[in-house]
C-alpha positions as CSV (number, residue, x, y, z in Angstrom):
1,X,-32.9,32.2,20.1
2,X,-31.9,36.1,19.1
3,X,-33.7,37.1,16.3
4,X,-30.6,39.1,14.9
5,X,-28.6,35.7,15.3
6,X,-31.0,34.3,12.4
7,X,-30.1,33.1,9.2
8,X,-32.0,34.8,6.2
9,X,-33.7,32.9,3.6
10,X,-31.6,33.8,0.9
11,X,-28.7,31.8,2.7
12,X,-30.4,28.8,1.3
13,X,-31.2,27.1,-2.0
14,X,-34.5,25.8,-2.1
15,X,-36.8,24.1,-4.6
16,X,-34.1,22.7,-6.8
17,X,-33.2,26.5,-7.6
18,X,-30.2,26.9,-10.1
19,X,-27.2,28.1,-8.2
20,X,-23.3,28.5,-9.0
21,X,-20.3,26.7,-7.6
22,X,-19.3,29.5,-4.7
23,X,-23.4,30.0,-3.8
24,X,-23.6,26.1,-3.0
25,X,-20.3,26.8,-1.0
26,X,-21.6,29.7,1.2
27,X,-25.1,28.4,1.4
28,X,-26.5,26.9,4.8
29,X,-28.9,24.2,3.1
30,X,-31.9,23.5,1.1
31,X,-34.5,24.0,3.3
32,X,-35.0,27.0,5.4
33,X,-38.3,25.8,7.3
34,X,-35.9,22.9,8.6
35,X,-33.6,25.5,10.0
36,X,-36.3,27.5,11.5
37,X,-37.5,24.7,13.4
38,X,-33.9,23.9,15.1
39,X,-33.3,27.5,15.6
40,X,-36.5,27.7,17.5
41,X,-35.8,24.3,19.9
42,X,-32.5,26.0,20.8
43,X,-31.9,27.3,24.4
44,X,-29.4,29.3,25.7
45,X,-27.1,26.6,26.8
46,X,-27.6,25.2,23.3
47,X,-26.1,28.4,21.8
48,X,-23.5,28.5,23.9
49,X,-22.5,25.0,23.7
50,X,-22.2,25.4,19.9
51,X,-19.8,28.3,20.5
52,X,-18.1,26.2,22.9
53,X,-17.7,23.5,20.4
54,X,-16.4,25.7,17.5
55,X,-13.6,26.6,20.0
56,X,-13.1,23.1,20.9
57,X,-12.7,22.2,17.0
58,X,-10.1,24.9,16.4
59,X,-8.1,23.8,19.5
60,X,-8.4,20.2,18.4
61,X,-7.4,21.1,14.9
62,X,-4.2,22.7,15.9
63,X,-3.1,19.6,18.2
64,X,-3.6,17.5,14.9
65,X,0.1,17.3,14.4
66,X,1.1,16.3,17.7
67,X,-2.1,13.6,17.9
68,X,-0.9,12.2,14.4
69,X,0.1,8.8,14.5
70,X,3.7,8.9,13.1
71,X,4.7,12.0,14.9
72,X,6.8,10.5,17.8
73,X,8.4,8.0,15.3
74,X,9.4,11.4,13.1
75,X,10.6,13.0,15.7
76,X,12.9,10.3,17.0
77,X,14.2,9.9,13.2
78,X,14.8,13.3,13.3
79,X,16.6,13.3,16.6
80,X,18.8,10.2,15.3
81,X,19.5,12.3,12.3
82,X,20.5,15.2,14.2
83,X,17.9,17.2,12.3
84,X,20.0,16.9,9.1
85,X,17.4,17.6,6.6
86,X,20.1,17.7,3.6
87,X,19.8,13.9,3.6
88,X,17.3,13.3,1.0
89,X,15.4,10.5,3.5
90,X,15.1,13.2,6.1
91,X,13.5,15.4,3.5
92,X,11.1,12.5,2.6
93,X,10.3,12.0,6.0
94,X,9.3,15.7,6.5
95,X,7.0,16.0,3.5
96,X,5.3,12.7,4.2
97,X,4.5,14.1,8.1
98,X,3.9,18.0,6.9
99,X,1.3,16.9,3.9
100,X,-0.5,14.5,6.2
101,X,-0.3,16.3,9.3
102,X,-1.7,19.2,7.6
103,X,-4.6,17.2,5.9
104,X,-5.7,16.3,9.2
105,X,-5.7,19.6,10.4
106,X,-7.9,21.0,7.6
107,X,-10.2,17.7,8.3
108,X,-10.9,18.6,11.8
109,X,-11.3,22.4,10.7
110,X,-14.3,20.7,8.6
111,X,-16.6,20.2,11.3
112,X,-17.0,24.0,11.9
113,X,-19.3,23.5,8.9
114,X,-21.5,20.4,11.1
115,X,-24.6,21.9,10.4
116,X,-26.5,21.8,6.9
117,X,-30.2,22.0,7.0
118,X,-31.9,19.6,4.4
119,X,-34.8,17.3,3.5
120,X,-34.3,13.7,4.0
121,X,-36.4,11.8,1.6
122,X,-37.7,8.3,2.0
123,X,-38.0,6.4,-1.3
124,X,-39.7,3.4,-2.4
125,X,-38.7,2.9,-6.1
126,X,-39.1,6.5,-7.5
127,X,-42.1,7.2,-5.1
128,X,-41.1,9.4,-2.2
129,X,-42.8,8.0,0.8
130,X,-41.7,10.0,3.6
131,X,-39.8,13.7,3.7
132,X,-38.1,15.2,7.1
133,X,-35.4,17.5,8.1
134,X,-31.8,16.8,8.6
135,X,-29.9,19.2,10.4
136,X,-26.2,17.3,9.9
137,X,-25.9,16.6,6.1
138,X,-22.8,17.1,4.3
139,X,-21.8,20.8,3.9
140,X,-20.8,21.8,0.4
141,X,-17.9,23.9,1.9
142,X,-17.0,20.7,4.1
143,X,-17.0,18.3,1.4
144,X,-14.5,20.6,-0.5
145,X,-12.2,20.7,2.7
146,X,-12.2,17.0,4.1
147,X,-12.9,15.3,0.9
148,X,-11.3,17.4,-1.9
149,X,-8.4,19.1,-0.4
150,X,-7.7,16.8,2.2
151,X,-7.2,14.0,0.2
152,X,-5.0,15.9,-2.2
153,X,-2.6,16.4,1.0
154,X,-3.5,13.2,2.6
155,X,-2.6,11.0,-0.7
156,X,0.5,13.2,-2.0
157,X,2.0,13.0,1.5
158,X,1.5,9.1,1.4
159,X,2.9,9.0,-2.5
160,X,6.1,10.4,-1.1
161,X,6.2,8.0,1.9
162,X,5.6,5.3,-0.8
163,X,8.7,6.1,-2.4
164,X,11.0,5.0,0.7
165,X,11.7,1.4,-0.6
166,X,12.0,2.5,-4.3
167,X,15.1,4.7,-3.1
168,X,16.3,2.5,-0.7
169,X,16.2,-0.3,-3.4
170,X,17.7,2.2,-6.1
171,X,20.4,3.3,-3.7
172,X,21.8,-0.5,-3.5
173,X,20.8,-1.8,-7.0
174,X,21.1,0.8,-9.3
175,X,23.1,-1.3,-11.6
176,X,20.7,-4.3,-11.8
177,X,18.4,-4.7,-14.2
178,X,15.9,-6.5,-12.5
179,X,14.7,-2.8,-10.4
180,X,13.0,-1.8,-13.2
181,X,9.9,-4.0,-11.7
182,X,10.1,-1.9,-8.5
183,X,9.5,1.1,-10.9
184,X,6.6,-0.1,-12.4
185,X,5.0,-1.6,-9.4
186,X,5.8,1.9,-7.3
187,X,4.3,3.8,-10.4
188,X,1.1,1.7,-10.5
189,X,0.7,2.0,-6.8
190,X,1.0,5.6,-7.2
191,X,-1.3,6.2,-10.0
192,X,-3.9,4.3,-8.2
193,X,-3.8,7.0,-5.2
194,X,-3.7,9.7,-8.2
195,X,-7.0,8.3,-9.4
196,X,-8.5,8.2,-5.9
197,X,-7.5,12.0,-5.8
198,X,-9.4,12.5,-9.1
199,X,-12.4,10.5,-8.2
200,X,-13.1,12.9,-5.4
201,X,-12.6,16.0,-7.6
202,X,-14.3,14.5,-10.5
203,X,-17.6,15.3,-7.7
204,X,-18.5,18.9,-7.2
205,X,-19.4,20.4,-4.0
206,X,-22.0,22.0,-5.9
207,X,-23.4,19.0,-7.2
208,X,-24.3,16.8,-3.8
209,X,-28.0,17.8,-3.8
210,X,-31.0,16.7,-6.0
211,X,-33.6,18.9,-7.0
212,X,-35.8,18.0,-3.9
213,X,-33.0,19.4,-1.6
214,X,-31.9,16.1,-0.4
215,X,-28.3,14.5,-0.5
216,X,-28.4,12.4,-3.9
217,X,-28.0,9.1,-2.8
218,X,-27.8,7.5,-6.3
219,X,-24.7,9.7,-6.8
220,X,-23.1,8.7,-3.5
221,X,-23.5,5.4,-4.1
222,X,-22.0,5.5,-7.2
223,X,-19.2,7.5,-5.8
224,X,-18.4,5.3,-2.9
225,X,-18.6,1.9,-5.0
226,X,-15.9,3.3,-7.4
227,X,-13.8,4.4,-4.2
228,X,-13.9,1.3,-2.1
229,X,-13.0,-0.7,-5.8
230,X,-10.0,1.9,-5.9
231,X,-9.0,1.2,-2.4
232,X,-9.0,-2.6,-2.8
233,X,-6.7,-1.7,-6.4
234,X,-4.5,0.4,-3.7
235,X,-4.1,-2.6,-1.3
236,X,-3.2,-4.9,-4.2
237,X,-0.4,-2.7,-5.6
238,X,0.8,-2.0,-2.6
239,X,1.2,-6.0,-1.9
240,X,2.6,-6.3,-5.4
241,X,5.3,-3.3,-4.7
242,X,6.3,-4.9,-1.5
243,X,6.8,-8.0,-3.1
244,X,8.9,-6.8,-5.7
245,X,11.2,-4.7,-3.5
246,X,12.0,-7.8,-1.1
247,X,12.4,-9.7,-4.4
248,X,15.1,-7.5,-5.6
249,X,16.6,-6.4,-2.7
250,X,17.3,-10.1,-1.7
251,X,18.6,-11.3,-5.0
252,X,21.3,-8.2,-4.9
253,X,22.3,-8.8,-1.3
254,X,21.7,-12.6,-1.1
255,X,24.7,-14.5,0.6
256,X,24.9,-17.7,2.0
257,X,24.9,-16.7,5.9
258,X,21.5,-15.6,5.6
259,X,20.4,-19.4,5.8
260,X,22.0,-19.6,9.3
261,X,20.0,-16.6,10.5
262,X,16.5,-16.7,12.3
263,X,13.7,-14.3,11.1
264,X,14.0,-12.1,14.1
265,X,17.7,-11.9,13.3
266,X,17.4,-11.2,9.6
267,X,14.6,-8.5,10.5
268,X,16.8,-6.5,12.8
269,X,19.6,-7.0,10.4
270,X,18.4,-6.8,6.7
271,X,16.1,-4.1,5.5
272,X,15.0,-6.7,2.9
273,X,13.1,-8.4,5.3
274,X,11.8,-5.7,7.3
275,X,10.2,-4.6,3.8
276,X,8.8,-8.1,3.8
277,X,6.6,-7.2,6.8
278,X,4.0,-4.9,5.2
279,X,3.5,-7.6,2.5
280,X,2.9,-10.4,5.1
281,X,0.3,-7.9,6.6
282,X,-1.5,-7.2,3.5
283,X,-1.2,-11.1,2.5
284,X,-3.0,-12.2,5.3
285,X,-6.0,-9.2,5.3
286,X,-6.7,-8.9,1.5
287,X,-9.1,-11.8,1.6
288,X,-11.3,-9.9,4.2
289,X,-10.9,-7.0,2.6
290,X,-11.7,-8.2,-0.7
291,X,-14.9,-10.1,0.3
292,X,-16.6,-7.1,1.9
293,X,-15.5,-4.8,-0.9
294,X,-16.9,-7.8,-3.5
295,X,-20.2,-8.2,-1.1
296,X,-20.5,-4.5,-0.7
297,X,-20.9,-4.2,-4.9
298,X,-23.1,-7.4,-5.3
299,X,-25.7,-6.2,-3.1
300,X,-25.9,-2.7,-4.1
301,X,-25.8,-3.4,-7.7
302,X,-27.9,-6.6,-7.8
303,X,-30.0,-6.7,-5.0
304,X,-30.0,-2.9,-5.2
305,X,-30.3,-3.0,-1.0
306,X,-28.2,0.4,-0.5
307,X,-28.3,0.2,3.6
308,X,-26.1,-2.3,4.4
309,X,-23.0,-1.4,6.2
310,X,-20.0,-3.1,5.1
311,X,-17.7,-1.0,6.6
312,X,-14.3,-2.2,7.6
313,X,-12.2,0.6,7.0
314,X,-10.6,0.1,10.3
315,X,-8.9,-2.8,9.0
316,X,-7.8,-1.0,5.9
317,X,-6.3,1.7,7.4
318,X,-4.7,-0.7,9.7
319,X,-3.0,-2.7,6.5
320,X,-1.8,0.5,4.9
321,X,-0.2,2.1,7.9
322,X,2.3,-0.9,8.1
323,X,4.6,0.4,5.3
324,X,4.3,3.4,7.1
325,X,5.8,2.3,10.3
326,X,8.3,0.4,8.4
327,X,10.0,3.7,7.2
328,X,10.8,4.5,11.1
329,X,11.7,1.1,12.2
330,X,14.1,0.4,9.2
331,X,15.9,3.6,10.0
332,X,16.1,3.2,13.8
333,X,17.3,-0.4,13.1
334,X,20.2,0.7,10.5
335,X,21.2,3.4,13.0
336,X,21.5,0.5,15.6
337,X,23.1,-1.5,13.3
338,X,25.7,0.9,12.1
339,X,26.4,1.8,15.9
340,X,27.2,-2.0,16.6
341,X,29.2,-2.3,13.6
342,X,31.2,0.5,14.6
343,X,32.1,-1.2,17.9
344,X,32.9,-4.1,16.6
345,X,35.5,-2.9,14.3
346,X,36.9,-0.5,16.8
347,X,37.6,-3.7,18.8
348,X,39.1,-5.3,15.8
349,X,41.4,-2.8,15.1
350,X,42.4,-2.5,18.7
351,X,43.2,-5.8,19.0
352,X,45.2,-6.4,15.8
353,X,47.5,-2.9,16.7
354,X,48.2,-4.5,19.9
355,X,49.2,-7.7,18.7
356,X,52.8,-8.6,17.8
357,X,55.1,-11.7,18.1
358,X,56.8,-14.4,16.2
359,X,55.0,-16.5,13.8
360,X,51.4,-15.2,13.5
361,X,50.3,-17.4,10.6
362,X,47.7,-19.2,13.3
363,X,46.5,-16.0,14.1
364,X,46.1,-14.3,10.8
365,X,44.4,-17.1,9.1
366,X,41.1,-16.7,11.1
367,X,41.6,-13.1,11.0
368,X,41.7,-12.8,7.5
369,X,38.1,-15.1,7.3
370,X,36.6,-12.8,9.9
371,X,37.4,-9.6,8.1
372,X,35.9,-10.8,4.8
373,X,32.9,-11.8,7.0
374,X,32.7,-8.5,8.4
375,X,32.7,-7.2,4.8
376,X,29.9,-9.1,3.8
377,X,28.0,-8.6,6.8
378,X,28.4,-4.7,7.1
379,X,27.9,-4.3,3.1
380,X,25.2,-6.7,3.0
381,X,22.7,-4.5,5.3
382,X,21.8,-3.0,1.9
383,X,20.6,0.5,3.7
384,X,23.3,2.2,5.9
385,X,23.5,5.4,7.4
386,X,26.8,6.4,7.4
387,X,30.4,5.7,6.2
388,X,32.2,2.9,7.6
389,X,35.9,2.0,7.6
390,X,37.4,-1.2,8.1
391,X,40.9,-1.5,8.6
392,X,42.5,-5.2,8.2
393,X,46.3,-5.9,9.5
394,X,47.9,-9.2,8.3
395,X,51.2,-10.2,10.0
396,X,52.9,-13.1,9.2
397,X,56.5,-14.3,10.2
398,X,59.9,-13.1,8.8
399,X,58.9,-13.3,4.9
400,X,57.3,-10.2,2.8
401,X,54.3,-11.2,0.6
402,X,52.9,-9.8,-2.1
403,X,49.7,-10.9,-3.8
404,X,48.4,-8.2,-6.3
405,X,45.9,-10.7,-7.9
406,X,43.6,-11.6,-5.1
407,X,40.2,-12.2,-6.8
408,X,36.9,-12.9,-5.0
409,X,35.2,-15.2,-6.8
410,X,31.5,-14.9,-5.6
411,X,29.8,-12.0,-7.8
412,X,27.6,-11.0,-4.8
413,X,30.5,-10.4,-2.8
414,X,31.9,-8.2,-5.7
415,X,28.8,-6.3,-5.9
416,X,29.3,-5.4,-1.9
417,X,33.1,-4.4,-2.2
418,X,31.9,-2.0,-5.3
419,X,30.4,-0.1,-2.2
420,X,33.6,0.6,-1.1
421,X,35.7,3.7,-2.0
422,X,37.9,2.9,-4.6
423,X,35.4,0.2,-6.0
424,X,38.2,-2.2,-7.0
425,X,37.1,-5.8,-6.1
426,X,39.9,-7.7,-7.9
427,X,43.3,-6.2,-6.5
428,X,44.4,-6.3,-3.1
429,X,48.1,-6.2,-1.5
430,X,48.7,-7.7,1.4
431,X,52.1,-6.8,2.8
432,X,53.2,-8.8,5.4
433,X,55.8,-8.0,7.7
434,X,58.0,-9.7,10.4
435,X,58.7,-6.9,13.0
436,X,56.2,-4.2,12.1
437,X,52.0,-3.8,11.4
438,X,51.0,-2.5,8.7
439,X,47.2,-1.4,8.1
440,X,47.2,-1.0,4.5
441,X,44.2,-2.3,3.9
442,X,41.4,0.7,4.6
443,X,38.3,0.2,2.9
444,X,35.9,2.9,3.1
445,X,32.2,1.9,2.6
446,X,30.2,4.7,0.9
447,X,27.4,6.1,2.4
448,X,23.8,5.8,1.2
449,X,23.6,8.8,-1.3
450,X,19.8,8.6,-0.5
451,X,20.0,9.6,3.4
């Protein structure tokens, strides 16, 4: 290796020397001798491979937004909504994507600091058995970037995504007193993630190494014990949050026709059942994750066994990712349902406008029932995207009939009809004309204010 490319001894913090925070960030290790041993063994090919690896890391980092697991889902929703970022839901999805993908970019760039030359010390109790060199220990600057900065970006992005069920619920049941439980569970869920951010910030990059120049394993054990406890709390609070959203939506939007629907049809038609999926997945894997975290805590604190690998992080990530997939699935199914409803209503209006004849009572009686059912069905989709118009035409023989006090006695239906243009659920004027068809029942369902 060319001597001119050697690091100087001043780049290292050795023998427990006192150093400031920024000195730790710019340092290259805690053992200069370890670096010399590593550098002397490098061939010319190894040197070029290291440079190629640096270039590869930068390129891969720039690709991270496009390889982010929610990237294509995000683009699909953007296309469906025609990139209309005036909608709060669109902005929520955008901020969720930007923050988390930016965290992934910085996390990958942290690999540029993959070398940090330190001591690795093996202890038996408090007695040092052996000391050896380690070249790939945690760099303080890498800790700052990948554990602290990235944690802020990742978890703030997640918190924004976590507001989706709350906003959807608020848009539907804002007048329902039971929504307070959704606010409380969401706040606890979000605070558990804030606690995780605080935990990462509490361990300074300048306090990772002990006076022997080795990574402080005791300090790291305490850190990761707290980390896994908070992660477990996050999963539990997520479960209770999902259940709260489901219960509140179900109570607000329940009607008897749901009993006759299978689960798949409920999943496609009703948002509350889509929200239930993440709670269901959490309930399945909570016992497994809970057992591993409790076992890890027991062996480390009671048996003093710190080398056991209880890593089930892939399972944890799978459980926590479901709720974010539901955001995109919910938006796609809402759009599909809106389009189907528009076609159905258009066909119904066409049949109504083309109908003429003598005594139409036998036709209009089931049509009146159908209209009420359409209103119940379309408004029961709690989280619709667009304004929908329902036009009803009632034609009966050679009479005029005015009923100003038609009252829907179902309180749930009254709530659904409050979503309509004038919010009047009690008074309906039905004008029946023998010869002419009058479309005088035009209900306009308000678009969701949270989209």
